[in-house]
Backbone of each chain as nested JSON, in Angstrom:
{
  "chains": [
    {"id": "A", "residues": [
      {"number": 1, "name": "MET", "atoms": {"N": [-8.0, -4.942, 4.971], "CA": [-8.201, -4.326, 3.781], "C": [-9.206, -3.221, 3.869]}},
      {"number": 2, "name": "ASN", "atoms": {"N": [-9.044, -2.193, 3.017], "CA": [-9.953, -1.085, 2.749], "C": [-10.312, -0.764, 1.434]}},
      {"number": 3, "name": "LEU", "atoms": {"N": [-11.332, -0.161, 1.161], "CA": [-11.77, 0.235, -0.167], "C": [-11.212, 1.593, -0.55]}},
      {"number": 4, "name": "ALA", "atoms": {"N": [-11.067, 1.804, -1.89], "CA": [-10.47, 2.979, -2.355], "C": [-10.815, 3.185, -3.882]}},
      {"number": 5, "name": "LYS", "atoms": {"N": [-10.647, 4.362, -4.321], "CA": [-10.947, 4.629, -5.779], "C": [-9.696, 5.071, -6.432]}},
      {"number": 6, "name": "VAL", "atoms": {"N": [-9.338, 4.481, -7.651], "CA": [-8.084, 4.906, -8.291], "C": [-8.354, 6.345, -8.891]}},
      {"number": 7, "name": "ILE", "atoms": {"N": [-7.524, 7.417, -8.464], "CA": [-7.62, 8.683, -8.994], "C": [-6.475, 9.289, -9.824]}},
      {"number": 8, "name": "GLY", "atoms": {"N": [-5.477, 8.474, -9.846], "CA": [-4.294, 8.928, -10.491], "C": [-3.151, 7.937, -10.681]}},
      {"number": 9, "name": "THR", "atoms": {"N": [-2.16, 8.323, -11.348], "CA": [-0.982, 7.479, -11.611], "C": [0.23, 8.445, -11.283]}},
      {"number": 10, "name": "ILE", "atoms": {"N": [1.306, 7.83, -10.76], "CA": [2.473, 8.552, -10.445], "C": [3.758, 7.947, -11.261]}},
      {"number": 11, "name": "TRP", "atoms": {"N": [4.633, 8.828, -11.598], "CA": [5.816, 8.394, -12.452], "C": [7.027, 8.896, -11.61]}},
      {"number": 12, "name": "ALA", "atoms": {"N": [7.857, 7.898, -11.523], "CA": [9.066, 8.111, -10.646], "C": [10.326, 7.32, -11.319]}},
      {"number": 13, "name": "THR", "atoms": {"N": [11.253, 7.962, -11.832], "CA": [12.332, 7.191, -12.52], "C": [13.306, 6.726, -11.503]}},
      {"number": 14, "name": "LYS", "atoms": {"N": [13.513, 7.598, -10.557], "CA": [14.617, 7.308, -9.432], "C": [13.841, 6.812, -8.265]}},
      {"number": 15, "name": "LYS", "atoms": {"N": [14.028, 5.509, -7.975], "CA": [13.281, 4.908, -6.855], "C": [14.04, 3.639, -6.304]}},
      {"number": 16, "name": "ASP", "atoms": {"N": [13.702, 3.12, -5.291], "CA": [13.984, 1.786, -4.537], "C": [14.24, 0.867, -5.745]}},
      {"number": 17, "name": "LYS", "atoms": {"N": [15.287, 0.185, -5.943], "CA": [15.463, -0.809, -7.078], "C": [14.312, -1.971, -6.897]}},
      {"number": 18, "name": "ASN", "atoms": {"N": [14.014, -2.249, -5.728], "CA": [12.864, -3.235, -5.647], "C": [11.53, -2.802, -6.066]}},
      {"number": 19, "name": "LEU", "atoms": {"N": [11.404, -1.47, -6.324], "CA": [10.08, -0.989, -6.672], "C": [10.031, -0.704, -8.306]}},
      {"number": 20, "name": "GLU", "atoms": {"N": [11.326, -0.867, -8.904], "CA": [11.419, -0.924, -10.355], "C": [10.426, -1.753, -11.112]}},
      {"number": 21, "name": "GLY", "atoms": {"N": [9.827, -1.28, -12.13], "CA": [8.859, -2.075, -12.902], "C": [7.532, -2.058, -12.236]}},
      {"number": 22, "name": "LEU", "atoms": {"N": [7.388, -1.569, -11.201], "CA": [5.985, -1.696, -10.492], "C": [5.244, -0.508, -10.903]}},
      {"number": 23, "name": "LYS", "atoms": {"N": [3.909, -0.599, -11.113], "CA": [3.041, 0.441, -11.327], "C": [2.576, 0.994, -10.028]}},
      {"number": 24, "name": "MET", "atoms": {"N": [2.483, 2.425, -9.859], "CA": [2.168, 3.158, -8.697], "C": [0.94, 3.913, -8.935]}},
      {"number": 25, "name": "GLN", "atoms": {"N": [-0.057, 3.709, -8.121], "CA": [-1.386, 4.484, -8.357], "C": [-1.836, 5.498, -7.252]}},
      {"number": 26, "name": "ILE", "atoms": {"N": [-2.289, 6.555, -7.475], "CA": [-2.804, 7.311, -6.479], "C": [-4.258, 6.892, -6.141]}},
      {"number": 27, "name": "ILE", "atoms": {"N": [-4.571, 6.497, -4.939], "CA": [-5.869, 6.111, -4.524], "C": [-6.605, 6.974, -3.41]}},
      {"number": 28, "name": "GLN", "atoms": {"N": [-7.705, 7.116, -3.47], "CA": [-8.546, 7.873, -2.476], "C": [-9.37, 6.768, -1.77]}},
      {"number": 29, "name": "PRO", "atoms": {"N": [-9.046, 6.766, -0.534], "CA": [-9.882, 5.755, 0.316], "C": [-11.303, 6.225, 0.401]}},
      {"number": 30, "name": "ILE", "atoms": {"N": [-12.275, 5.259, 0.372], "CA": [-13.743, 5.603, 0.279], "C": [-14.396, 4.697, 1.372]}},
      {"number": 31, "name": "THR", "atoms": {"N": [-15.658, 5.045, 1.62], "CA": [-16.443, 4.171, 2.478], "C": [-17.297, 3.278, 1.549]}},
      {"number": 32, "name": "VAL", "atoms": {"N": [-18.062, 2.3, 2.147], "CA": [-18.947, 1.449, 1.425], "C": [-19.994, 2.245, 0.623]}},
      {"number": 33, "name": "SER", "atoms": {"N": [-20.329, 3.402, 0.975], "CA": [-21.273, 4.209, 0.264], "C": [-20.595, 5.04, -0.791]}},
      {"number": 34, "name": "ARG", "atoms": {"N": [-19.275, 4.749, -0.912], "CA": [-18.389, 5.477, -1.963], "C": [-18.179, 6.957, -1.716]}},
      {"number": 35, "name": "GLU", "atoms": {"N": [-18.188, 7.355, -0.425], "CA": [-17.757, 8.79, -0.086], "C": [-16.299, 8.767, 0.278]}},
      {"number": 36, "name": "ASN", "atoms": {"N": [-15.629, 9.818, -0.171], "CA": [-14.296, 9.938, 0.161], "C": [-14.074, 9.929, 1.826]}},
      {"number": 37, "name": "THR", "atoms": {"N": [-13.061, 9.272, 2.273], "CA": [-12.718, 9.261, 3.651], "C": [-11.19, 9.369, 3.719]}},
      {"number": 38, "name": "GLY", "atoms": {"N": [-10.674, 10.301, 4.499], "CA": [-9.257, 10.553, 4.606], "C": [-8.473, 11.099, 3.337]}},
      {"number": 39, "name": "GLU", "atoms": {"N": [-7.263, 10.913, 3.515], "CA": [-6.377, 11.586, 2.52], "C": [-5.962, 10.552, 1.421]}},
      {"number": 40, "name": "PRO", "atoms": {"N": [-5.701, 10.95, 0.158], "CA": [-5.306, 10.123, -0.815], "C": [-3.926, 9.494, -0.39]}},
      {"number": 41, "name": "ILE", "atoms": {"N": [-3.687, 8.3, -0.941], "CA": [-2.211, 7.549, -0.649], "C": [-1.805, 6.975, -2.007]}},
      {"number": 42, "name": "ILE", "atoms": {"N": [-0.541, 6.694, -1.966], "CA": [0.029, 6.052, -3.232], "C": [0.276, 4.538, -2.841]}},
      {"number": 43, "name": "ALA", "atoms": {"N": [-0.093, 3.766, -3.825], "CA": [-0.028, 2.343, -3.559], "C": [0.57, 1.606, -4.826]}},
      {"number": 44, "name": "THR", "atoms": {"N": [1.253, 0.555, -4.544], "CA": [1.82, -0.3, -5.675], "C": [0.621, -1.088, -6.177]}},
      {"number": 45, "name": "ASP", "atoms": {"N": [0.612, -1.3, -7.449], "CA": [-0.57, -2.053, -8.082], "C": [0.075, -3.188, -8.878]}},
      {"number": 46, "name": "THR", "atoms": {"N": [-0.384, -4.466, -8.543], "CA": [0.072, -5.594, -9.176], "C": [-1.219, -6.476, -9.917]}},
      {"number": 47, "name": "VAL", "atoms": {"N": [-2.392, -5.68, -9.842], "CA": [-3.558, -6.234, -10.363], "C": [-4.044, -5.571, -11.729]}},
      {"number": 48, "name": "GLY", "atoms": {"N": [-3.376, -4.422, -11.933], "CA": [-3.76, -3.718, -13.247], "C": [-5.053, -2.871, -13.093]}},
      {"number": 49, "name": "ALA", "atoms": {"N": [-5.143, -2.192, -11.957], "CA": [-6.268, -1.37, -11.779], "C": [-6.179, -0.028, -12.671]}},
      {"number": 50, "name": "GLY", "atoms": {"N": [-7.333, 0.504, -13.029], "CA": [-7.267, 1.604, -13.931], "C": [-8.065, 2.798, -13.343]}},
      {"number": 51, "name": "GLN", "atoms": {"N": [-7.853, 3.97, -13.719], "CA": [-8.269, 5.232, -13.327], "C": [-9.924, 5.102, -13.13]}},
      {"number": 52, "name": "GLY", "atoms": {"N": [-10.44, 5.394, -11.966], "CA": [-11.781, 5.492, -11.877], "C": [-12.324, 4.116, -11.102]}},
      {"number": 53, "name": "GLU", "atoms": {"N": [-11.529, 3.049, -11.153], "CA": [-11.988, 1.815, -10.651], "C": [-11.937, 1.79, -9.037]}},
      {"number": 54, "name": "VAL", "atoms": {"N": [-12.745, 1.115, -8.516], "CA": [-12.911, 0.91, -7.074], "C": [-12.171, -0.546, -6.885]}},
      {"number": 55, "name": "VAL", "atoms": {"N": [-11.111, -0.362, -5.783], "CA": [-10.283, -1.376, -5.439], "C": [-10.326, -1.601, -3.97]}},
      {"number": 56, "name": "TYR", "atoms": {"N": [-9.557, -2.719, -3.579], "CA": [-9.297, -2.849, -2.143], "C": [-7.791, -2.988, -2.049]}},
      {"number": 57, "name": "TYR", "atoms": {"N": [-7.301, -2.634, -0.898], "CA": [-5.93, -2.495, -0.733], "C": [-5.446, -2.882, 0.675]}},
      {"number": 58, "name": "VAL", "atoms": {"N": [-4.107, -3.249, 0.78], "CA": [-3.704, -3.607, 2.098], "C": [-2.527, -2.595, 2.458]}},
      {"number": 59, "name": "THR", "atoms": {"N": [-2.295, -2.375, 3.796], "CA": [-1.205, -1.365, 4.205], "C": [-0.233, -2.202, 4.955]}},
      {"number": 60, "name": "ALA", "atoms": {"N": [0.771, -1.394, 5.377], "CA": [1.867, -1.757, 6.333], "C": [2.613, -2.941, 5.563]}},
      {"number": 61, "name": "TYR", "atoms": {"N": [3.399, -3.681, 6.39], "CA": [4.35, -4.686, 5.81], "C": [3.631, -5.552, 4.872]}},
      {"number": 62, "name": "GLU", "atoms": {"N": [2.343, -5.891, 5.032], "CA": [1.6, -6.758, 4.252], "C": [1.45, -6.282, 2.87]}},
      {"number": 63, "name": "ALA", "atoms": {"N": [1.8, -5.055, 2.594], "CA": [1.859, -4.378, 1.277], "C": [3.033, -5.16, 0.37]}},
      {"number": 64, "name": "VAL", "atoms": {"N": [3.957, -5.569, 1.061], "CA": [5.041, -6.176, 0.283], "C": [4.828, -7.558, -0.38]}},
      {"number": 65, "name": "ILE", "atoms": {"N": [3.972, -8.317, 0.337], "CA": [3.689, -9.717, -0.055], "C": [3.085, -9.91, -1.45]}},
      {"number": 66, "name": "PRO", "atoms": {"N": [2.196, -9.101, -1.816], "CA": [1.707, -9.301, -3.298], "C": [2.792, -8.882, -4.472]}},
      {"number": 67, "name": "LEU", "atoms": {"N": [3.886, -8.264, -3.945], "CA": [4.853, -7.929, -4.928], "C": [5.951, -9.02, -5.302]}},
      {"number": 68, "name": "ASN", "atoms": {"N": [5.746, -10.15, -4.498], "CA": [6.597, -11.465, -4.721], "C": [8.033, -11.05, -4.733]}},
      {"number": 69, "name": "LYS", "atoms": {"N": [8.491, -10.175, -3.861], "CA": [9.832, -9.79, -3.658], "C": [10.233, -10.097, -2.276]}},
      {"number": 70, "name": "LYS", "atoms": {"N": [11.535, -10.341, -2.113], "CA": [11.881, -10.503, -0.638], "C": [11.705, -9.171, 0.154]}},
      {"number": 71, "name": "MET", "atoms": {"N": [12.105, -8.114, -0.497], "CA": [11.967, -6.713, 0.115], "C": [11.427, -5.853, -0.919]}},
      {"number": 72, "name": "ALA", "atoms": {"N": [10.763, -4.755, -0.39], "CA": [10.367, -3.617, -1.349], "C": [9.741, -2.523, -0.396]}},
      {"number": 73, "name": "LEU", "atoms": {"N": [10.164, -1.207, -0.728], "CA": [9.621, -0.263, 0.145], "C": [8.282, 0.341, -0.185]}},
      {"number": 74, "name": "SER", "atoms": {"N": [7.331, -0.689, -0.105], "CA": [5.91, -0.342, -0.239], "C": [5.226, -0.411, 1.066]}},
      {"number": 75, "name": "ASP", "atoms": {"N": [4.331, 0.518, 1.311], "CA": [3.475, 0.403, 2.608], "C": [2.014, 0.294, 2.191]}},
      {"number": 76, "name": "ALA", "atoms": {"N": [1.714, 0.264, 0.96], "CA": [0.237, 0.064, 0.416], "C": [0.216, -0.646, -0.869]}},
      {"number": 77, "name": "SER", "atoms": {"N": [-0.432, -1.579, -0.946], "CA": [-0.63, -2.342, -2.369], "C": [-2.032, -2.504, -2.657]}},
      {"number": 78, "name": "ILE", "atoms": {"N": [-2.358, -2.254, -3.826], "CA": [-3.878, -2.681, -4.415], "C": [-3.805, -4.283, -4.575]}},
      {"number": 79, "name": "VAL", "atoms": {"N": [-4.801, -4.889, -3.973], "CA": [-4.897, -6.483, -4.074], "C": [-6.072, -6.873, -4.793]}},
      {"number": 80, "name": "GLY", "atoms": {"N": [-6.977, -6.035, -5.126], "CA": [-8.128, -6.526, -5.919], "C": [-8.877, -5.312, -6.553]}},
      {"number": 81, "name": "ILE", "atoms": {"N": [-9.614, -5.687, -7.717], "CA": [-10.52, -4.745, -8.249], "C": [-11.979, -5.195, -7.915]}},
      {"number": 82, "name": "VAL", "atoms": {"N": [-12.789, -4.217, -7.363], "CA": [-14.089, -4.574, -6.778], "C": [-15.127, -4.503, -8.017]}},
      {"number": 83, "name": "ASP", "atoms": {"N": [-15.663, -5.801, -8.098], "CA": [-16.703, -5.902, -9.169], "C": [-18.095, -5.47, -8.71]}},
      {"number": 84, "name": "HIS", "atoms": {"N": [-18.346, -5.896, -7.417], "CA": [-19.669, -5.58, -6.862], "C": [-19.712, -5.741, -5.346]}},
      {"number": 85, "name": "ILE", "atoms": {"N": [-20.471, -5.022, -4.694], "CA": [-20.569, -5.046, -3.289], "C": [-22.1, -5.123, -3.051]}},
      {"number": 86, "name": "GLU", "atoms": {"N": [-22.454, -6.207, -2.153], "CA": [-23.832, -6.316, -1.778], "C": [-23.877, -6.212, -0.208]}},
      {"number": 87, "name": "LEU", "atoms": {"N": [-24.742, -5.27, 0.294], "CA": [-24.772, -4.879, 1.596], "C": [-26.087, -5.455, 2.256]}},
      {"number": 88, "name": "GLU", "atoms": {"N": [-26.099, -6.017, 3.346], "CA": [-27.286, -6.598, 4.001], "C": [-27.747, -5.484, 4.955]}},
      {"number": 89, "name": "GLN", "atoms": {"N": [-28.951, -5.007, 4.896], "CA": [-29.494, -3.809, 5.738], "C": [-29.853, -4.372, 7.016]}}
    ]},
    {"id": "B", "residues": [
      {"number": 1, "name": "MET", "atoms": {"N": [2.095, 4.821, 0.361], "CA": [3.122, 5.789, 0.403], "C": [2.594, 7.269, 0.428]}},
      {"number": 2, "name": "GLN", "atoms": {"N": [3.338, 8.188, 1.022], "CA": [2.766, 9.625, 1.065], "C": [3.483, 10.471, 0.3]}},
      {"number": 3, "name": "LEU", "atoms": {"N": [2.97, 11.537, -0.194], "CA": [3.65, 12.555, -0.937], "C": [4.254, 13.589, -0.132]}},
      {"number": 4, "name": "GLY", "atoms": {"N": [5.57, 13.917, -0.312], "CA": [6.239, 14.977, 0.497], "C": [7.305, 15.787, -0.327]}},
      {"number": 5, "name": "LYS", "atoms": {"N": [7.63, 16.885, 0.319], "CA": [8.807, 17.756, -0.32], "C": [9.904, 17.751, 0.638]}},
      {"number": 6, "name": "VAL", "atoms": {"N": [11.116, 17.523, 0.124], "CA": [12.374, 17.738, 0.87], "C": [12.504, 19.007, 1.399]}},
      {"number": 7, "name": "ILE", "atoms": {"N": [12.607, 19.381, 2.657], "CA": [12.744, 20.757, 3.053], "C": [14.096, 20.992, 3.772]}},
      {"number": 8, "name": "GLY", "atoms": {"N": [14.732, 19.999, 4.096], "CA": [15.973, 19.982, 4.933], "C": [16.698, 18.801, 5.249]}},
      {"number": 9, "name": "THR", "atoms": {"N": [17.764, 18.962, 5.752], "CA": [18.549, 17.782, 6.205], "C": [18.818, 17.832, 7.593]}},
      {"number": 10, "name": "LEU", "atoms": {"N": [19.039, 16.67, 8.258], "CA": [19.146, 16.592, 9.643], "C": [20.543, 15.947, 9.946]}},
      {"number": 11, "name": "TRP", "atoms": {"N": [21.295, 16.472, 10.878], "CA": [22.532, 15.935, 11.389], "C": [22.356, 15.509, 12.866]}},
      {"number": 12, "name": "ALA", "atoms": {"N": [22.902, 14.444, 13.177], "CA": [22.953, 13.998, 14.622], "C": [24.307, 13.243, 14.768]}},
      {"number": 13, "name": "THR", "atoms": {"N": [24.957, 13.619, 15.939], "CA": [26.207, 12.903, 16.08], "C": [26.058, 11.732, 17.1]}},
      {"number": 14, "name": "ARG", "atoms": {"N": [25.078, 12.115, 18.21], "CA": [24.925, 11.049, 19.059], "C": [23.479, 10.455, 18.592]}},
      {"number": 15, "name": "LYS", "atoms": {"N": [23.642, 9.16, 18.204], "CA": [22.43, 8.382, 17.784], "C": [22.587, 6.829, 17.894]}},
      {"number": 16, "name": "ASP", "atoms": {"N": [21.484, 6.244, 17.588], "CA": [21.622, 4.732, 17.657], "C": [22.671, 4.238, 16.738]}},
      {"number": 17, "name": "GLU", "atoms": {"N": [23.536, 3.337, 17.057], "CA": [24.686, 2.987, 16.293], "C": [24.256, 2.419, 14.893]}},
      {"number": 18, "name": "LYS", "atoms": {"N": [23.086, 1.738, 14.841], "CA": [22.576, 1.299, 13.475], "C": [22.285, 2.388, 12.485]}},
      {"number": 19, "name": "LEU", "atoms": {"N": [22.105, 3.478, 13.02], "CA": [21.755, 4.736, 12.08], "C": [22.915, 5.363, 11.414]}},
      {"number": 20, "name": "THR", "atoms": {"N": [24.11, 4.953, 11.938], "CA": [25.371, 5.557, 11.285], "C": [25.459, 5.32, 9.83]}},
      {"number": 21, "name": "GLY", "atoms": {"N": [25.729, 6.495, 9.082], "CA": [25.771, 6.427, 7.687], "C": [24.603, 6.691, 6.926]}},
      {"number": 22, "name": "LEU", "atoms": {"N": [23.379, 6.693, 7.627], "CA": [22.194, 6.946, 6.878], "C": [22.037, 8.458, 6.819]}},
      {"number": 23, "name": "LYS", "atoms": {"N": [21.495, 8.881, 5.694], "CA": [21.283, 10.248, 5.543], "C": [19.782, 10.521, 5.843]}},
      {"number": 24, "name": "MET", "atoms": {"N": [19.648, 11.515, 6.711], "CA": [18.127, 11.859, 7.223], "C": [17.737, 13.052, 6.592]}},
      {"number": 25, "name": "LEU", "atoms": {"N": [16.577, 13.181, 6.058], "CA": [16.155, 14.428, 5.41], "C": [14.731, 14.736, 6.264]}},
      {"number": 26, "name": "ILE", "atoms": {"N": [14.443, 16.115, 6.261], "CA": [13.125, 16.506, 6.749], "C": [12.164, 16.577, 5.536]}},
      {"number": 27, "name": "VAL", "atoms": {"N": [11.102, 15.938, 5.634], "CA": [10.096, 16.053, 4.462], "C": [8.795, 16.525, 5.021]}},
      {"number": 28, "name": "ARG", "atoms": {"N": [8.333, 17.55, 4.267], "CA": [7.05, 18.004, 4.673], "C": [6.039, 17.351, 3.776]}},
      {"number": 29, "name": "HIS", "atoms": {"N": [4.912, 16.964, 4.378], "CA": [3.815, 16.2, 3.566], "C": [3.214, 17.27, 2.748]}},
      {"number": 30, "name": "VAL", "atoms": {"N": [2.815, 16.858, 1.477], "CA": [2.224, 17.738, 0.671], "C": [0.89, 17.238, -0.009]}},
      {"number": 31, "name": "GLU", "atoms": {"N": [0.021, 17.999, -0.296], "CA": [-1.187, 17.453, -1.115], "C": [-0.866, 17.021, -2.563]}},
      {"number": 32, "name": "LEU", "atoms": {"N": [-1.837, 16.534, -3.196], "CA": [-1.464, 16.035, -4.622], "C": [-1.114, 17.188, -5.486]}},
      {"number": 33, "name": "ASP", "atoms": {"N": [-1.633, 18.506, -5.126], "CA": [-1.19, 19.63, -5.999], "C": [0.132, 20.3, -5.419]}},
      {"number": 34, "name": "TYR", "atoms": {"N": [0.851, 19.497, -4.572], "CA": [2.076, 19.98, -3.946], "C": [1.931, 21.077, -2.822]}},
      {"number": 35, "name": "LYS", "atoms": {"N": [0.746, 21.294, -2.555], "CA": [0.521, 22.458, -1.544], "C": [0.925, 21.851, -0.181]}},
      {"number": 36, "name": "PRO", "atoms": {"N": [1.696, 22.549, 0.573], "CA": [2.229, 21.917, 1.756], "C": [1.121, 21.709, 2.827]}},
      {"number": 37, "name": "LYS", "atoms": {"N": [1.31, 20.568, 3.545], "CA": [0.356, 20.268, 4.708], "C": [1.158, 20.718, 5.838]}},
      {"number": 38, "name": "SER", "atoms": {"N": [0.542, 20.535, 7.149], "CA": [1.224, 21.161, 8.291], "C": [2.174, 20.2, 8.899]}},
      {"number": 39, "name": "SER", "atoms": {"N": [1.994, 18.863, 8.544], "CA": [2.825, 17.794, 9.081], "C": [4.083, 17.569, 8.254]}},
      {"number": 40, "name": "TYR", "atoms": {"N": [5.156, 16.895, 8.987], "CA": [6.371, 16.57, 8.368], "C": [6.99, 15.44, 9.007]}},
      {"number": 41, "name": "VAL", "atoms": {"N": [7.927, 14.929, 8.424], "CA": [8.532, 13.658, 9.021], "C": [10.088, 13.624, 8.798]}},
      {"number": 42, "name": "VAL", "atoms": {"N": [10.777, 12.92, 9.619], "CA": [12.22, 12.8, 9.375], "C": [12.257, 11.402, 8.718]}},
      {"number": 43, "name": "ALA", "atoms": {"N": [13.041, 11.408, 7.542], "CA": [13.043, 10.094, 6.753], "C": [14.399, 9.877, 6.238]}},
      {"number": 44, "name": "VAL", "atoms": {"N": [14.782, 8.545, 6.229], "CA": [16.055, 8.027, 5.653], "C": [15.881, 8.22, 4.072]}},
      {"number": 45, "name": "ASP", "atoms": {"N": [16.94, 8.693, 3.565], "CA": [17.1, 8.905, 2.058], "C": [17.674, 7.674, 1.476]}},
      {"number": 46, "name": "SER", "atoms": {"N": [16.971, 6.834, 0.663], "CA": [17.465, 5.684, -0.039], "C": [17.625, 5.978, -1.507]}},
      {"number": 47, "name": "VAL", "atoms": {"N": [17.25, 7.212, -2.051], "CA": [17.466, 7.367, -3.572], "C": [18.26, 8.557, -3.82]}},
      {"number": 48, "name": "GLY", "atoms": {"N": [18.883, 9.352, -2.939], "CA": [19.567, 10.514, -3.18], "C": [18.851, 11.764, -3.573]}},
      {"number": 49, "name": "ALA", "atoms": {"N": [17.758, 11.898, -2.73], "CA": [16.929, 13.026, -2.909], "C": [17.619, 14.307, -2.47]}},
      {"number": 50, "name": "GLY", "atoms": {"N": [17.137, 15.492, -3.083], "CA": [17.795, 16.792, -2.647], "C": [16.556, 17.761, -2.207]}},
      {"number": 51, "name": "ALA", "atoms": {"N": [17.071, 18.845, -1.705], "CA": [16.067, 19.859, -1.221], "C": [15.285, 20.321, -2.239]}},
      {"number": 52, "name": "GLY", "atoms": {"N": [13.999, 20.406, -2.038], "CA": [12.889, 20.957, -2.957], "C": [12.285, 19.817, -3.84]}},
      {"number": 53, "name": "GLU", "atoms": {"N": [12.763, 18.706, -3.771], "CA": [12.244, 17.593, -4.604], "C": [11.01, 17.055, -3.994]}},
      {"number": 54, "name": "ILE", "atoms": {"N": [10.105, 16.64, -4.928], "CA": [8.783, 15.837, -4.476], "C": [9.201, 14.402, -4.454]}},
      {"number": 55, "name": "VAL", "atoms": {"N": [8.869, 13.795, -3.357], "CA": [9.269, 12.381, -3.041], "C": [8.232, 11.635, -2.477]}},
      {"number": 56, "name": "LEU", "atoms": {"N": [8.254, 10.25, -2.531], "CA": [7.334, 9.391, -1.898], "C": [8.035, 8.765, -0.584]}},
      {"number": 57, "name": "VAL", "atoms": {"N": [7.292, 8.867, 0.548], "CA": [7.733, 8.291, 1.743], "C": [7.066, 7.13, 2.087]}},
      {"number": 58, "name": "THR", "atoms": {"N": [7.794, 6.125, 2.312], "CA": [7.179, 4.771, 2.889], "C": [7.342, 4.661, 4.353]}},
      {"number": 59, "name": "SER", "atoms": {"N": [6.25, 4.495, 5.179], "CA": [6.183, 4.315, 6.514], "C": [5.958, 3.142, 7.068]}},
      {"number": 60, "name": "GLY", "atoms": {"N": [6.301, 3.089, 8.354], "CA": [5.99, 1.942, 9.235], "C": [6.965, 0.784, 9.061]}},
      {"number": 61, "name": "SER", "atoms": {"N": [6.575, -0.371, 9.321], "CA": [7.456, -1.603, 9.17], "C": [7.941, -1.859, 7.779]}},
      {"number": 62, "name": "SER", "atoms": {"N": [7.245, -1.314, 6.704], "CA": [7.744, -1.388, 5.537], "C": [8.928, -0.575, 5.057]}},
      {"number": 63, "name": "ALA", "atoms": {"N": [9.15, 0.419, 6.01], "CA": [10.345, 1.252, 5.819], "C": [11.681, 0.516, 5.973]}},
      {"number": 64, "name": "ARG", "atoms": {"N": [11.563, -0.811, 6.518], "CA": [12.744, -1.68, 6.845], "C": [12.916, -2.559, 5.682]}},
      {"number": 65, "name": "GLN", "atoms": {"N": [12.093, -2.429, 4.654], "CA": [12.232, -3.474, 3.661], "C": [13.081, -3.154, 2.406]}},
      {"number": 66, "name": "SER", "atoms": {"N": [14.262, -2.657, 2.871], "CA": [15.336, -2.51, 1.732], "C": [16.687, -2.884, 2.358]}},
      {"number": 67, "name": "GLU", "atoms": {"N": [17.643, -3.063, 1.526], "CA": [19.037, -3.424, 2.031], "C": [19.548, -2.403, 2.874]}},
      {"number": 68, "name": "LEU", "atoms": {"N": [19.188, -1.149, 2.546], "CA": [19.836, -0.138, 3.334], "C": [19.245, 0.136, 4.774]}},
      {"number": 69, "name": "THR", "atoms": {"N": [18.011, -0.25, 4.899], "CA": [17.318, 0.015, 6.111], "C": [17.055, -1.282, 6.98]}},
      {"number": 70, "name": "GLU", "atoms": {"N": [17.159, -2.501, 6.421], "CA": [16.839, -3.766, 7.074], "C": [17.444, -3.773, 8.475]}},
      {"number": 71, "name": "GLY", "atoms": {"N": [16.585, -4.201, 9.391], "CA": [16.895, -4.351, 10.737], "C": [17.309, -2.984, 11.561]}},
      {"number": 72, "name": "LYS", "atoms": {"N": [17.011, -1.977, 10.958], "CA": [17.504, -0.697, 11.583], "C": [16.21, 0.043, 12.141]}},
      {"number": 73, "name": "PRO", "atoms": {"N": [16.439, 0.84, 13.149], "CA": [15.328, 1.506, 13.862], "C": [14.796, 2.717, 13.016]}},
      {"number": 74, "name": "VAL", "atoms": {"N": [14.174, 2.494, 11.962], "CA": [13.6, 3.52, 11.116], "C": [12.21, 3.342, 10.812]}},
      {"number": 75, "name": "ASP", "atoms": {"N": [11.294, 4.272, 10.688], "CA": [9.916, 4.159, 10.306], "C": [9.47, 4.88, 9.073]}},
      {"number": 76, "name": "ALA", "atoms": {"N": [10.362, 5.671, 8.523], "CA": [10.024, 6.418, 7.465], "C": [11.226, 6.429, 6.447]}},
      {"number": 77, "name": "VAL", "atoms": {"N": [11.141, 6.193, 5.135], "CA": [12.168, 6.151, 4.238], "C": [11.787, 6.806, 2.879]}},
      {"number": 78, "name": "ILE", "atoms": {"N": [12.522, 7.716, 2.336], "CA": [12.203, 8.167, 0.927], "C": [12.441, 7.025, -0.052]}},
      {"number": 79, "name": "SER", "atoms": {"N": [11.385, 6.653, -0.747], "CA": [11.535, 5.467, -1.718], "C": [11.635, 5.76, -3.034]}},
      {"number": 80, "name": "ALA", "atoms": {"N": [11.145, 7.089, -3.548], "CA": [11.18, 7.353, -4.896], "C": [11.242, 8.918, -5.079]}},
      {"number": 81, "name": "ILE", "atoms": {"N": [11.733, 9.315, -6.151], "CA": [11.594, 10.842, -6.494], "C": [10.606, 10.964, -7.516]}},
      {"number": 82, "name": "VAL", "atoms": {"N": [9.501, 11.796, -7.23], "CA": [8.463, 11.927, -8.276], "C": [8.921, 12.794, -9.408]}},
      {"number": 83, "name": "ASP", "atoms": {"N": [8.635, 12.216, -10.663], "CA": [8.731, 12.856, -12.009], "C": [7.525, 13.769, -12.169]}},
      {"number": 84, "name": "LYS", "atoms": {"N": [6.4, 13.035, -12.052], "CA": [5.252, 13.589, -12.638], "C": [3.945, 12.801, -11.927]}},
      {"number": 85, "name": "LEU", "atoms": {"N": [2.871, 13.544, -11.622], "CA": [1.708, 12.735, -11.334], "C": [0.521, 13.323, -12.149]}},
      {"number": 86, "name": "ASP", "atoms": {"N": [-0.459, 12.333, -12.311], "CA": [-1.663, 12.672, -12.993], "C": [-2.744, 12.327, -12.209]}},
      {"number": 87, "name": "VAL", "atoms": {"N": [-3.597, 13.296, -11.93], "CA": [-4.745, 13.017, -10.997], "C": [-6.126, 13.377, -11.659]}},
      {"number": 88, "name": "ASP", "atoms": {"N": [-7.082, 12.672, -11.668], "CA": [-8.379, 12.952, -12.193], "C": [-9.491, 12.335, -11.102]}},
      {"number": 89, "name": "LYS", "atoms": {"N": [-9.963, 13.42, -10.296], "CA": [-10.748, 13.092, -9.197], "C": [-12.232, 12.649, -9.625]}},
      {"number": 90, "name": "THR", "atoms": {"N": [-12.611, 12.873, -10.817], "CA": [-14.058, 12.645, -11.289], "C": [-14.255, 11.184, -11.372]}}
    ]}
  ]
}
């Protein structure tokens, strides 16, 4: 899993039928010090994350698991909203 | 998923037999403001996308997670046509 910040939402009427009804968010991967790292990606969201929230997400085939469907064309899924991170120095 | 713009169609007569009947499109990756990036991908079309449309591309093993592509040698598929997106980076 990796950390990201939700920076936007995407609307698509025509899509894979297994993606119907799922919310898709634009997320910017970030480091633990909350600096942007890499390019934004689009992820399915089953936890109800909102704009500006820090989340963690899974990629690849594992992104289909939280959707509770046999199949779906998702390669990134938000799996949790981060409340707090504590780092040991 | 990554954002892209359909810039062309690909035809191939000789190919893996499991790919027969699949429509292949050339998709240029784009930024969130639709500005083109330098990279592109050949992707299976599962939604009926056309040239010039902004689409979402699903990559890797997830690209086989549809009735159309299950068990086939594909690693990129167009999974949605984007109507609108809303970004606030602040």
